[in-house]
N, C-alpha and C positions, 0 to 999 in steps of 0.2 A: 528566471532562475531562483533559486530559493537557495543559497549555498551555506551550509552549515560543516561542521567538522567531519566528515564523514560521506561526504560527496552532494549532490545539489538534484533538487525538488523544480520542478516545472511543473504546475498544476495549471489546468482548466474548468472551471465553471462559468454556466451561466453570467454571471458579475463579470468576468474578464473577456468571455468570449460569445460572443452575439449568434452564431451559429445553432450553439448549444441551447438560447434559450427556447422554450417548450419542447426539449425531448427528454427530459427527464434523467441523464447522464451526467457524469462529470469524471473526469480522470485526470492522470497524475503520472509524469515518465519521471520514476527516479533513475541517480546514477549513483552507483553507493561503492566507492573505496572499500577493500580490501580491508576486515575487521567490521567492517563502519556497520551502524544500525541506527532505524528506525525504531524511535525510541517508542516504548507502551503508549496505547492512545488508543481509541474507539470512534466512529460517526453512528451520531445520535441519529441521522436519519437517514442512513443506507447501508445495505447489504454491497460488501466488495467484495468482485472478481479482481484477481493479481496472476499476470502472463509473465513468466520469466524473457527475457530476450536472449540475456547473456549471462555467463556465471552460474552461482549455485549459494544459493540463499537458504538458511532456515527459516521457518515461521511458524506461530504459533499461536492459539486463543484459548481463555480461557470462556468452558458455558457457563449456564444460568446454573450449577451447582456448584462453580469451581472448580470443575475438570479441566484438566491441560491438554488442551489437542499441539502436537506438534510432529513436524512436517520436515524434510528435504527437499526443495523443490528447485530442479535442472531448467536449464535451458530449455524452451521448449514446452512446459510444463504449467500447470495454472492450479491454481488453488482458492477457496473462496474464504470468507470470513464473514460471517451473522452478520446482521444486521444489530448495529449498539453494544456486539462483546468486546471485549478487550482483544489487541493483540500485536502484534510488533514482527519485523523482517528486521535479518542479521546475515549480511555478508560472510558466507563460510567458506568461500574459496578463495580460490588462486587469482590476485587481479581482479580488476573493475566488474562488476557486475549492474545488468540492468534490467527492471523491468518496470512495467506497467499495471497501474489499479485502475480498476474503471470501476463506479459507484453510480446505482439505482437513484439520484436524487439529484438532481440542477445543484443542490447549495446541501451537500452532504453534513457540513460541517466537519470539525474534528475538535478533540479534548484530548489533550498529550499528557504525562505524568512525568 
């Protein structure tokens, strides 16, 4: 796992998980402490589907006109971040949040700010 100040990320893509080779997908499991955030970033080669397993998170992305689209996503709900658009996630609930991010590319890439 990749440990940060606000939680951990366990990423899986074709480079580190042979079962994903040739499948056109990658995924990551996020465990985010209360108040923790996955900073603003984008995936140059993928659209992202995010499903909340536990907790409540705030999510947002900016579209190609610069309009911010923000939402609260709770346990059992999902959201989408369109291909190559800036987005972030923040744990706004009480306690630890956990979510899985699924991307439609074996090598989605990530550019963080």
